[in-house]
C-alpha positions as CSV (number, residue, x, y, z in Angstrom):
1,M,59.0,-0.4,25.5
2,I,57.7,1.4,28.6
3,W,54.8,2.8,26.6
4,L,53.6,-0.7,25.9
5,F,53.6,-1.4,29.6
6,W,51.5,1.7,30.2
7,I,49.0,0.8,27.4
8,V,48.6,-2.7,28.7
9,L,48.2,-1.5,32.3
10,T,45.7,1.2,31.3
11,T,43.6,-1.4,29.4
12,V,43.6,-3.9,32.3
13,L,42.6,-1.1,34.7
14,L,39.8,0.1,32.5
15,F,38.3,-3.4,32.2
16,A,38.8,-4.0,35.9
17,F,37.1,-0.7,36.8
18,V,34.0,-1.6,34.8
19,V,33.4,-4.7,36.9
20,F,32.6,-2.4,39.9
21,F,29.7,-0.9,38.0
22,G,28.2,-4.0,36.4
23,A,28.9,-7.1,34.5
24,P,32.3,-7.7,33.0
25,Y,32.7,-7.8,29.2
26,V,31.4,-11.1,27.9
27,P,30.5,-11.0,24.2
28,S,27.0,-12.3,23.4
29,K,27.0,-15.3,21.1
30,K,25.7,-14.2,17.7
31,R,23.8,-17.5,17.2
32,D,22.0,-17.3,20.5
33,L,21.1,-13.7,20.0
34,A,19.8,-14.3,16.5
35,K,17.7,-17.1,17.8
36,A,16.3,-14.9,20.6
37,F,15.3,-12.2,18.1
38,D,13.6,-14.9,16.0
39,E,11.9,-16.8,18.8
40,L,11.2,-14.4,21.6
41,Y,10.7,-11.0,19.9
42,S,10.9,-10.2,16.3
43,L,12.4,-6.7,16.0
44,G,11.2,-4.4,13.2
45,S,11.4,-0.8,12.0
46,K,9.1,0.5,14.7
47,D,11.5,-0.7,17.4
48,L,14.3,1.1,19.3
49,L,16.4,-1.3,21.2
50,V,18.5,0.0,24.1
51,D,21.5,-2.2,25.0
52,I,22.7,-1.8,28.6
53,G,26.5,-2.4,28.5
54,S,26.8,-2.7,24.7
55,G,30.3,-4.0,24.7
56,D,31.5,-4.6,21.1
57,G,28.1,-3.7,19.6
58,I,27.0,-7.2,18.4
59,V,23.5,-6.7,19.8
60,L,23.2,-3.3,18.2
61,R,24.4,-4.7,14.8
62,L,22.0,-7.6,14.8
63,A,19.1,-5.4,15.9
64,T,19.6,-3.1,13.0
65,R,19.8,-6.0,10.6
66,K,16.2,-6.7,11.7
67,G,15.3,-3.1,10.9
68,A,15.3,-1.7,14.4
69,R,17.2,1.4,15.6
70,A,19.6,0.8,18.4
71,V,21.3,2.7,21.2
72,G,24.1,1.3,23.2
73,Y,25.4,2.5,26.6
74,E,28.9,1.5,27.6
75,I,31.3,2.9,30.2
76,N,34.5,1.3,28.9
77,P,36.0,3.7,26.4
78,I,38.0,1.0,24.7
79,L,34.8,-1.0,24.0
80,V,33.1,2.2,22.8
81,M,35.9,2.9,20.3
82,L,35.8,-0.8,19.2
83,S,32.0,-0.8,18.7
84,K,32.0,2.6,17.0
85,F,34.5,1.2,14.6
86,L,32.6,-2.1,14.0
87,C,29.3,-0.2,13.6
88,R,30.7,2.7,11.5
89,S,28.6,1.9,8.5
90,Q,25.3,1.5,10.5
91,S,23.3,4.8,10.5
92,L,20.7,3.2,12.8
93,I,23.1,2.8,15.7
94,D,24.0,5.3,18.4
95,I,26.8,4.3,20.8
96,R,27.1,6.4,24.0
97,L,30.0,6.5,26.4
98,K,27.8,6.8,29.4
99,N,26.8,5.1,32.6
100,F,23.3,3.8,31.9
101,W,22.4,4.1,35.6
102,L,22.5,7.9,35.0
103,A,21.0,7.9,31.5
104,K,17.5,8.5,30.4
105,F,16.4,6.1,27.7
106,P,15.2,7.6,24.4
107,D,11.4,8.3,24.3
108,E,11.0,5.8,21.4
109,T,12.5,2.9,23.4
110,T,10.5,-0.3,22.9
111,I,12.9,-3.0,24.2
112,V,15.9,-3.1,26.5
113,Y,18.6,-5.8,26.2
114,V,20.7,-6.7,29.2
115,F,23.4,-9.1,30.3
116,G,23.5,-8.6,34.0
117,E,25.0,-10.8,36.6
118,S,22.8,-12.2,39.3
119,R,23.9,-9.3,41.6
120,D,22.7,-6.6,39.2
121,I,19.8,-8.1,37.2
122,K,17.1,-7.0,39.6
123,K,18.6,-3.5,39.8
124,M,18.6,-3.4,35.9
125,A,14.9,-4.4,35.9
126,T,14.2,-1.6,38.3
127,K,16.0,0.9,36.0
128,V,13.8,-0.3,33.1
129,Q,10.7,0.0,35.4
130,N,11.7,3.6,36.3
131,E,12.1,4.4,32.6
132,S,8.8,2.8,31.8
133,N,7.2,5.0,34.5
134,R,8.9,8.1,33.2
135,L,8.0,7.4,29.6
136,E,4.5,6.2,30.6
137,K,4.6,3.2,28.2
138,K,5.4,-0.5,28.3
139,I,9.0,-1.6,27.6
140,L,10.1,-5.1,26.9
141,L,13.1,-6.4,28.7
142,M,15.3,-9.2,27.2
143,S,17.8,-10.7,29.5
144,Y,20.7,-12.9,28.4
145,G,21.7,-15.6,30.8
146,F,19.9,-14.5,34.0
147,Q,16.3,-14.5,35.0
148,V,14.9,-11.5,36.8
149,P,13.5,-12.6,40.2
150,N,9.9,-11.6,41.1
151,L,9.2,-10.6,37.5
152,E,6.6,-12.4,35.4
153,L,8.3,-14.2,32.5
154,I,6.6,-13.8,29.1
155,K,8.8,-16.1,27.0
156,R,12.1,-17.8,27.2
157,N,14.5,-20.0,25.3
158,N,17.7,-21.7,26.4
159,T,19.7,-18.5,26.8
160,H,17.3,-15.5,26.9
161,F,14.3,-14.4,29.0
162,L,11.6,-11.9,27.9
163,Y,9.6,-9.7,30.2
164,K,7.0,-6.9,29.7
165,I,7.5,-3.9,32.0
166,K,4.4,-1.7,32.4
167,P,4.3,1.7,33.9
168,N,3.0,1.7,37.5
169,S,0.3,4.1,36.5
170,I,-1.4,1.5,34.2
């Protein structure tokens, strides 16, 4: 019975630890996400979506159903295992146990999906800006639930906001 205690304690500590580095695990609503991919930006086979804090992989799975490739960054090993299991039959999905603050986005990245709390959303947009500068190309930023202050909004619906991040050199 002591092993059960340690499993529960480890799980709780892992989820609590993640909160210090970003948003807590809050699953995206499939209906809202599908609507955003229909109304704000229609993903296709030329797209590579990066999901910052990919959680259980729902964003990744829906992106690939639209034909896009998808890369998810997640620092919670339990959620990485869960999402790898749920995405196991999807060859267009790559899930990485990695802190996205330290990651370089793939060169083919066209859109980044984020759920960031108000304390982190601006910092996330800055990360995407830095990657846009590094890759020397525009990258779309889709935010779930929170607007990015001081960034020009392209489109929005009830739950999602879409921005275009251009490299500073353009």
